[in-house]
C-alpha positions as CSV (number, residue, x, y, z in Angstrom):
1,X,1.7,-17.9,-16.1
2,X,-1.0,-16.4,-14.0
3,X,0.7,-13.9,-11.6
4,X,-1.3,-15.5,-8.6
5,X,1.0,-18.9,-9.0
6,X,4.2,-16.7,-9.1
7,X,3.4,-14.0,-6.3
8,X,2.2,-16.7,-4.2
9,X,5.2,-18.6,-4.3
10,X,7.0,-15.7,-3.2
11,X,5.3,-15.1,0.2
12,X,7.4,-16.7,3.2
13,X,6.7,-17.2,6.7
14,X,9.0,-16.4,9.5
15,X,10.5,-13.6,11.5
16,X,12.8,-11.0,9.7
17,X,14.4,-7.7,11.1
18,X,13.8,-6.3,7.6
19,X,9.9,-6.1,8.4
20,X,8.2,-3.0,7.1
21,X,7.5,-0.3,9.9
22,X,5.8,2.8,9.4
23,X,4.3,5.8,11.2
24,X,1.9,7.7,9.3
25,X,0.6,10.1,11.7
26,X,1.7,10.7,15.5
27,X,-0.1,9.4,18.3
28,X,-3.1,11.3,19.5
29,X,-1.9,14.1,21.8
30,X,1.7,13.8,20.3
31,X,3.8,16.9,20.4
32,X,5.3,15.7,17.3
33,X,8.9,15.5,18.6
34,X,11.8,13.2,18.1
35,X,11.0,11.4,21.6
36,X,7.5,10.6,20.8
37,X,8.3,9.0,17.6
38,X,11.3,7.0,18.9
39,X,8.9,5.7,21.4
40,X,6.2,4.7,18.9
41,X,8.5,3.2,16.7
42,X,9.9,1.3,19.1
43,X,6.2,0.0,20.3
44,X,5.7,-0.9,16.5
45,X,8.7,-2.7,16.0
46,X,8.2,-4.9,19.0
47,X,4.4,-5.7,17.6
48,X,5.6,-6.5,14.2
49,X,8.4,-8.7,15.3
50,X,6.0,-10.6,16.7
51,X,2.9,-10.6,14.5
52,X,4.5,-9.9,11.2
53,X,4.7,-13.1,9.9
54,X,4.4,-13.3,6.2
55,X,7.2,-11.9,4.3
56,X,7.4,-10.8,0.9
57,X,10.6,-11.0,-1.6
58,X,10.0,-7.3,-2.9
59,X,12.8,-7.5,-5.5
60,X,11.2,-11.0,-7.1
61,X,7.8,-9.3,-7.1
62,X,9.4,-6.1,-8.6
63,X,10.7,-8.1,-11.6
64,X,7.4,-9.9,-12.1
65,X,5.4,-6.9,-11.9
66,X,8.0,-5.1,-14.7
67,X,7.6,-7.9,-17.0
68,X,3.8,-7.8,-16.7
69,X,2.7,-5.4,-19.6
70,X,-1.0,-6.5,-19.8
71,X,-3.5,-8.0,-17.1
72,X,-3.8,-11.6,-17.0
73,X,-6.8,-13.2,-18.2
74,X,-7.3,-14.5,-14.4
75,X,-7.4,-10.6,-13.4
76,X,-8.6,-8.9,-16.7
77,X,-12.3,-8.7,-15.1
78,X,-11.1,-7.3,-12.0
79,X,-9.4,-4.2,-13.2
80,X,-11.6,-1.2,-13.0
81,X,-12.1,0.4,-16.5
82,X,-11.2,3.7,-15.3
83,X,-8.0,3.0,-14.2
84,X,-4.6,2.5,-16.4
85,X,-3.6,-0.8,-14.9
86,X,0.2,-0.8,-16.8
87,X,0.6,3.0,-15.8
88,X,-0.2,2.2,-12.1
89,X,2.1,-0.9,-12.1
90,X,5.0,1.2,-13.5
91,X,4.6,3.9,-11.0
92,X,4.3,1.8,-8.1
93,X,7.5,-0.3,-9.4
94,X,9.4,3.1,-9.9
95,X,8.5,4.2,-6.3
96,X,9.8,0.7,-4.7
97,X,12.7,1.6,-2.2
98,X,11.7,5.2,-2.1
99,X,12.9,6.3,1.4
100,X,10.1,7.3,4.1
101,X,9.8,11.0,4.8
102,X,7.1,12.3,6.6
103,X,5.3,15.2,4.6
104,X,7.3,13.8,1.4
105,X,5.7,13.3,-1.8
106,X,9.0,12.9,-4.2
107,X,11.3,10.2,-5.1
108,X,13.6,11.8,-2.6
109,X,11.2,11.0,0.3
110,X,7.6,10.3,0.6
111,X,5.0,9.2,3.2
112,X,2.1,6.7,3.0
113,X,-0.6,9.0,1.9
114,X,1.7,11.0,-0.4
115,X,2.9,7.4,-2.0
116,X,-0.9,7.0,-3.0
117,X,-2.0,10.4,-4.1
118,X,1.1,10.6,-6.2
119,X,0.6,7.3,-7.8
120,X,-3.1,8.1,-8.6
121,X,-2.4,11.5,-10.0
122,X,-0.1,9.8,-12.3
123,X,-2.4,6.9,-13.3
124,X,-5.9,7.9,-13.1
125,X,-5.5,12.0,-12.9
126,X,-7.2,11.7,-9.9
127,X,-6.4,14.0,-6.8
128,X,-6.6,12.5,-3.8
129,X,-6.5,14.2,-0.2
130,X,-3.2,14.3,1.1
131,X,-4.0,12.4,4.2
132,X,-4.7,8.7,5.0
133,X,-8.1,10.0,6.7
134,X,-8.8,12.1,4.0
135,X,-8.4,9.2,1.4
136,X,-10.4,7.3,3.6
137,X,-13.3,9.6,2.9
138,X,-13.5,9.4,-1.2
139,X,-14.8,6.7,-3.7
140,X,-16.8,3.7,-2.5
141,X,-16.4,1.3,0.3
142,X,-15.2,-2.3,-0.6
143,X,-15.0,-5.2,1.5
144,X,-12.0,-7.2,1.9
145,X,-13.0,-10.4,0.1
146,X,-14.0,-7.9,-3.0
147,X,-10.7,-6.1,-3.4
148,X,-9.6,-5.1,-7.0
149,X,-6.4,-4.1,-8.4
150,X,-5.7,-0.5,-7.4
151,X,-8.3,-0.3,-4.3
152,X,-6.8,1.7,-1.4
153,X,-6.5,-0.4,1.7
154,X,-6.1,1.2,5.2
155,X,-5.0,0.4,8.3
156,X,-5.2,1.5,12.0
157,X,-1.6,1.5,13.1
158,X,-1.4,4.3,15.7
159,X,-4.7,4.3,17.6
160,X,-6.6,6.4,15.0
161,X,-8.6,5.2,12.6
162,X,-7.3,4.8,9.5
163,X,-3.4,5.8,10.0
164,X,-1.9,4.1,7.3
165,X,-2.9,3.5,3.6
166,X,-1.5,1.5,0.7
167,X,-2.7,0.3,-2.7
168,X,-3.7,-3.3,-3.5
169,X,-2.0,-5.2,-6.2
170,X,-3.4,-8.7,-6.2
171,X,-3.2,-11.8,-4.3
172,X,-3.4,-10.3,-1.0
173,X,-0.5,-7.8,-1.6
174,X,-0.1,-4.1,-1.3
175,X,2.2,-1.4,-1.9
176,X,2.7,1.4,0.7
177,X,5.2,3.7,2.5
178,X,7.0,2.5,5.5
179,X,9.4,4.2,7.9
180,X,12.4,2.3,7.6
181,X,12.1,0.4,4.4
182,X,10.4,3.1,2.4
183,X,7.9,2.1,-0.5
184,X,7.7,-1.7,-0.3
185,X,5.4,-4.5,-0.5
186,X,3.7,-6.4,2.0
187,X,1.2,-9.2,2.5
188,X,-2.7,-8.3,3.6
189,X,-2.7,-11.5,5.4
190,X,0.5,-11.4,7.9
191,X,-1.0,-11.3,11.3
192,X,0.1,-7.9,11.9
193,X,-1.9,-6.0,8.7
194,X,-4.8,-8.4,9.0
195,X,-5.4,-7.4,12.6
196,X,-5.0,-3.6,11.8
197,X,-7.1,-3.7,8.5
198,X,-10.1,-1.3,8.6
199,X,-11.5,-1.0,5.2
200,X,-10.8,-0.3,1.6
201,X,-12.1,2.4,-1.1
202,X,-12.5,2.1,-4.8
203,X,-11.9,5.6,-6.1
204,X,-12.3,4.7,-9.7
205,X,-15.3,3.5,-11.0
206,X,-15.3,0.1,-12.6
207,X,-18.1,1.8,-15.0
208,X,-16.0,4.9,-16.0
209,X,-13.9,5.2,-19.0
210,X,-10.1,5.5,-18.7
211,X,-9.0,9.1,-18.1
212,X,-8.3,10.8,-21.2
213,X,-10.0,8.3,-23.5
């Protein structure tokens, strides 16, 4: 069955206390101290409770992605040729649930740009910049309606543009590292993320051969 039908059925509306919350960079002028981050997290929590209105059953999606060994026919022509889809999926799934740690880049703890950089390094042999802002400057700009599997998606969550990054999967889902849930899956169509979306980049050219081939 096409993954669209499976994942679409997993998106649920309503509010939940388990919504993802993340802080990729501190507020402008922040001294990086605990008080600043606590104040900022409180603001984000209040915003998400009101606006993050499309929830994802991460465990069900994880099982579906794990079973998927080859691209479905519906998506075969939407995966850039230079990207190892199976490897990227496996790496994303392997990181799900990894706790958030600012500056981290291992399964002991990882932040948003550390997560995208690590997955891209393994799946495409591509070295990405370490920050969301740096990653926003690589590859080709992609419109939201033309997103493909593996594209990087960016958000303004702190007042800086961009401050958060994730990896687009398909069917409006993206993988990212959140502060309270760690690496998780969210919907681009939730009010919260839709309002804060600032762009996407295609790092791997659809015309390039897969790495190492």
